[in-house]
N, C-alpha and C positions, 0 to 999 in steps of 0.2 A: 500506710500509716506515716511513712517518711515524708510524703508530699504534704500531708496535713500538718505535721510538725513544722516543716519549713514555711508553709503558708502562714501558720499561726505566729511564728516568730517574726516573719516579715510584717504582718499586720500590727503586732505589738510595737515594733520599731516605728512604724508609720504613726501610730497613735502617740507614742512617747515623744517623738521628735517634731510632730506637726500639731496635734491637738492640745497637748499638755502646755506648751508655751502660750498658745492662744487663750486657753482657759485661765492660766496664771495671770496673763495680762489683763483680762477682764476683771478678775478678782482684785488685783493690785490697783487697777484704774478706778474701780468702784470705791475702794477704801480711800484712795487719794482724793477723789472727787468729793467725798463726804467730809473729810477732815481738812483738806488743803485745796480748796477749789481754785485759788489764784495761781498755783504753780502746777496743777495736776497734768496739763497737756504735755509740758516739756518732760516731766519725769516719766510719764507713761511712754512717751517715745523713746527715752533713754533706756527704760526697762525693757521694752520690746526689742530694741536693737541689741542690747546686751544679751538678752535671751537667745536671739537668733545667732549672734556671734558665738556664744558658748555652744549652742547646738551644732553649728557648723564646725567649730574646732574639735569637738568630741567626735562628731560623725566622720570627719575626714582625717 
């Protein structure tokens, strides 16, 4: 049972730090593209880099 708990914790960390920023970037990008199409690419890049930076800072 201990192995399963460690594995589940590891998988949840991978999901939280890998897939969640990607999902948030797609949602943020879609909203920006709909409402602010002229500036959306730059802000999506900044949002993604800020999310990656925050995830790296918290993880390490």
